[in-house]
N, C-alpha and C positions, 0 to 999 in steps of 0.2 A: 087511124087505121094501123093495124098490126101487120108488119111485113113478115115474110117467111124468115128473113134474117133475124128479126126480133124474136120470133117464136123459137127459132133454133137456139139463139143466145140464152133466152130465158130457161129453156130446157137444160142446156149445158150448165148453167149456173146453179141448177138444182143439185149438182154433184159437188159435195163439200170440198173434196180434194182439188178439183179443177177450179172452183171458185177461189180457194186460197191461193193457188198458183197465179190466177189472173189478177187478183188484188195485190199480190206481191209484186208482180211486174208493173202494175200501174203505179205503185208506190215508188219503185225504182225510176220510172220514167218521169215522175214529177220533178225530181231533182235535175235531171238532164234538161227538161223543158225550161226550168227556171234559169239554168245557166245560159242556155241559148237565148232566151228572152233578154236577159241582162246584157249579154254580149251585143245583141242587136240594138238595144237602147243606147249603148255606148258607141255604136257604129264601129265595132271592131270585127275584123275577120278572125277566123279561128287561128290563123297564123300569127296575127298581131297579138291576140290574147295569149297565145302560147309563149310568145317572146316575152311579154310582160310578166307571165307567171313562171318563166324559166323552165318550160317543158315543151314537148313536141306538139305540133299541130294534130297529128293522129291521136294523141292522148286527149286533147280537147274534144275532138270529134267523138272518140269513144265515150267520154264523160257525158256528152250531150245525147248520144244515141243509145248507149248501153251502159248506163252508170252502175257498174258492179265493183265491189271490193275497193271502193275509194277510201283512202285514209283521210283522217281529219286534217292532217298536214297538207295533203293535196288540195282539199277543199279550201283551206285557209289561204293557200297560195293563189288559187283562182279568185277567191273573194277579194283579196287585197289587190290583185290585178284589175278587178272591176270596181275598185274603191268601195268595197263592201266589207262587212264582217260576218262571221258565221255564228248563227244561233242554233243550238240544238235543244229540241223540246221533246220529251217523251210523253206520248199520249196513249190513252187506252185504245187497244185494238178492238175493232168490231168483232163480235162473236156471232156465228151463224145460229147456234143453238146453245142455250144455257147448259153449263156443266160439261161441255165438250171443248177441250183445249189441247194444248201440246202434250200434257201429261196423261192423256187417255180419258176414257169414258167416265167422266164425272169425278175422278180423283183430284183432290186439290192439294197443293203444297201448303205446308204450314210453317210458320216461323219457328225456329229452334232457339232455345234459350242458351 
């Protein structure tokens, strides 16, 4: 059964700009959720994790709830406090329509010699 909310959401996701914003926010939240889950697995409060990572508890809260503009150094400190290491992997982004990207309608960057 399709709910009114689902129909509304599907209609909104038809707008490419809004869809890109939503997908960007979801990408950001994935990191915060991962930090919160690892912290819970280790049975650590935000305050305890902050102490182990030598940062403030509000910083840990911000990382879990609104992870923006995090430095790799900050992530490494938190990872080490959780007895983990950081892995960074670049993966291809999903495209809504072929030929439309950051550089405009169908134009593609080329490698320069």
